[in-house]
N, C-alpha and C positions, 0 to 999 in steps of 0.2 A: 086492413094492414098488408102486410109484404108476403108471398106465398114463398115456401121451400124453393130454392132453385131460380128465383126470379131474377137473379143477377147475370143467369149465364148469355143472356143475349147484350147482356151490356158489356161483358168481359169479351165475348169475341166477335164482336161488332156486327151483328146480326139485329140488333135491337130496331134499327132503322130500315130494314129491307119490306117491311109490311106497308108502308106508303103512309102511317098515321100517326107516327114520332113528330115532336116537337124539335126546335133547334135548341132547345135545353138536353134534351134525351140524347140528341146527336152529339153534344159538346161532352155530356158526360160518359157516353161511350167511349168517346176517344181520349179523355181522361183516364178511364178506369184500363183502357187497353194499353196506354203508355205506362202507366203503373205498372202494370202486370209485367209489361215487358221488359222495363228496367229491373224490377227484382230480380226476376227470371236471369238477367243479363248477368246482373252483379248486386247479390242478397245484400251487402253493406252500404249501398252507393243511395239509399233513400227512395223516397217514391216519387222525387221530379217536382218537389214545391221544396220550400225552405222549412225548416226544423221549428217547429212550435213548442211550446212548455218552455221555453228556457227562461223566462222570468226578465227577460226585458225587454223595453219599449222597441218596437220596429213598425214598418208598412205592416198593414193591416188590408186585407181583401174585404170591403163590404158587399155583399150581393156577388154579381155577376162579373162588375167591371169596376167598380169603386175602390180605389185605393188610397188610402189614410198612413199619413206618418206620425209616428209617436207613440204608438199604442192606442191611439183614440182616434175616436169620429164623431161627426155631429149627425145626431137623431133627426128623422123627419120631423121632430116637434121642434127642433133648434136646440135641444139640450145637447150637452158633450159629454161621451161615454167613454169613460176610461177602463182599462182593466188589463187584466195578464193576458189575455187573447192565447190561451193555451191547447186548442182542442182545434183540428181540421174536419170540416164535415163536407161530402161531396154531395150536388145535387140539390135541388130545390130547398128552401128554408123556408117555413113560413109563404108567406106573400112576395116573396123573393124569387126570382124563377132565375137559377145558377145554374151552369154545367160544370164548373168545375171544383174547386176545393174555397173554403169559403171560411176564414179563421174566426171562433168564438168561444168567449171564456167558457171554461168547464163547469161551471155553475150552472149554465142553463139545461146542461142534462143531466145535471147531478142533484137537482131540488125533485121533492116529493110532488108526485102530480096529485093536481087538486081534486082528481076522480077520487082518489083513495083516501083524503083527508078523513071523512067520517069514518071511516076503518084504522087509522093511526090513530086517531083519538081514541076509540074504544079500547083498543090495545094497552094505551098510554093509562087510561082508566083502570084498566085489569090491574095492571102493574103497579098502580100508586097507592098506597093504602089511605093517603088523605083526600080522596075523592071519594 
């Protein structure tokens, strides 16, 4: 996991001074510094990327640099994925090395983690008299 205050180096641009940072870490630091500076200058101006969560089809950024139109993109296996693309995440996502904002579907972070499924099932069994 990430420790408390681990974002400080990213926000203040000292992340890459240790000589061991990656290109993605450097890009993420620049993205975060820019977003924080824009917010400090004009809190109503937005973070510096297009608004997400509007429910309309628009261009989406897939990974670090692939942009697709119409609220859909082609997955690595060739299937077309469509969706609301309503949540912006910063940095690396899975095996995609990104340093900026990637727009994803909200359900990707709202679903129940598989690690806890046995506990969810046990809780449901306790509250379900038919089991």
